[in-house]
C-alpha positions as CSV (number, residue, x, y, z in Angstrom):
1,X,114.6,78.8,119.4
2,X,111.4,80.4,118.8
3,X,110.3,84.2,119.2
4,X,107.1,86.0,118.7
5,X,107.3,89.2,117.1
6,X,104.4,91.4,118.1
7,X,103.0,94.6,116.1
8,X,101.4,96.1,119.2
9,X,99.3,98.5,117.0
10,X,98.2,95.8,114.8
11,X,99.4,95.0,111.1
12,X,97.5,95.3,107.7
13,X,100.4,96.0,105.5
14,X,103.6,97.7,105.2
15,X,102.4,101.0,103.7
16,X,102.7,103.2,106.8
17,X,106.2,101.7,107.7
18,X,107.4,102.1,104.3
19,X,106.3,105.8,104.2
20,X,107.5,106.8,107.6
21,X,110.7,104.8,107.4
22,X,110.2,103.9,111.1
23,X,108.4,101.3,113.0
24,X,108.6,101.5,116.8
25,X,105.5,99.6,117.9
26,X,107.5,96.2,117.9
27,X,108.0,93.8,120.7
28,X,110.0,90.7,120.5
29,X,108.6,88.0,122.8
30,X,111.2,85.4,124.2
31,X,108.7,82.7,125.1
32,X,111.3,80.6,126.7
33,X,111.9,83.3,129.4
34,X,108.6,85.1,129.1
35,X,110.4,88.4,128.4
36,X,109.4,91.2,126.1
37,X,112.0,93.4,124.5
38,X,111.4,96.8,122.6
39,X,112.7,96.8,119.0
40,X,112.8,100.2,116.8
41,X,113.4,99.9,113.2
42,X,114.6,102.7,111.1
43,X,116.0,103.3,107.6
44,X,119.1,105.0,106.9
45,X,117.2,107.8,104.9
46,X,115.2,108.4,107.8
47,X,118.5,108.8,110.0
48,X,119.6,111.1,107.5
49,X,116.6,113.4,108.0
50,X,116.8,113.1,111.7
51,X,120.3,113.5,112.2
52,X,121.2,116.9,110.9
53,X,124.0,119.4,111.9
54,X,122.2,120.5,114.8
55,X,122.8,117.0,116.7
56,X,126.0,115.6,118.0
57,X,124.8,112.1,118.1
58,X,121.6,110.1,117.5
59,X,120.5,107.3,119.8
60,X,117.6,105.2,120.0
61,X,117.1,102.3,122.3
62,X,117.4,99.0,120.6
63,X,117.7,100.5,117.3
64,X,117.8,98.4,114.1
65,X,118.6,99.9,110.8
66,X,117.0,98.3,107.7
67,X,117.1,99.5,104.0
68,X,113.0,99.1,104.0
69,X,110.8,98.8,107.0
70,X,108.6,95.8,105.9
71,X,107.3,93.0,107.8
72,X,109.4,90.4,106.0
73,X,112.7,92.5,106.7
74,X,111.9,92.8,110.2
75,X,111.2,88.9,110.6
76,X,114.4,88.2,108.7
77,X,116.3,90.8,111.1
78,X,115.7,88.9,114.1
79,X,117.8,85.8,113.1
80,X,120.7,88.2,112.2
81,X,120.2,90.1,115.6
82,X,120.5,86.6,117.2
83,X,123.5,85.4,115.3
84,X,125.3,88.7,116.2
85,X,124.2,88.2,119.9
86,X,122.6,91.6,120.3
87,X,119.9,90.1,122.3
88,X,122.4,89.7,125.2
89,X,122.4,93.7,125.4
90,X,118.6,93.9,125.4
91,X,116.9,94.7,128.7
92,X,113.4,93.1,129.1
93,X,110.5,95.5,129.7
94,X,108.6,95.3,133.0
95,X,105.0,94.6,133.1
96,X,104.3,98.1,133.9
97,X,106.1,99.4,130.7
98,X,104.4,97.0,128.5
99,X,101.0,98.1,129.9
100,X,101.8,101.8,129.6
101,X,103.2,101.9,126.1
102,X,101.9,98.9,124.3
103,X,98.4,98.0,125.5
104,X,95.5,97.4,124.6
105,X,96.6,93.8,123.9
106,X,93.5,93.2,121.6
107,X,95.4,95.2,118.7
108,X,98.5,92.8,119.0
109,X,99.2,90.8,115.9
110,X,101.9,88.0,116.3
111,X,104.4,86.6,114.1
112,X,106.5,83.4,114.7
113,X,110.3,83.7,114.2
114,X,112.5,80.7,114.2
115,X,116.0,81.0,114.7
116,X,118.2,78.6,112.5
117,X,120.3,76.1,114.4
118,X,123.6,77.7,113.2
119,X,122.7,81.0,114.9
120,X,122.3,79.6,118.4
């Protein structure tokens, strides 16, 4: 199984993601079905900052918690997410949502992600 990981605001390095401890400009393209899924990556430290005593709960759509937000960690996480079948809970974005929140496409940077056979 093949996916394309899309960094919709471009990609030069991991510096900004490492500093913010959050990356929310990521799409996952299932080329087989031509569906895009939104993924939001956050660290535990960032959650601790956001989730203080004022809040009862913290919810983020399609949230993935990583120790560090780097391109390599994001790519590696896709196989794990697939292995755990989280993709069955994802709802594809509509074309309208993609255009509203992720365009212009000229900035998109793609990375290929192959899911190992044992995770299928």
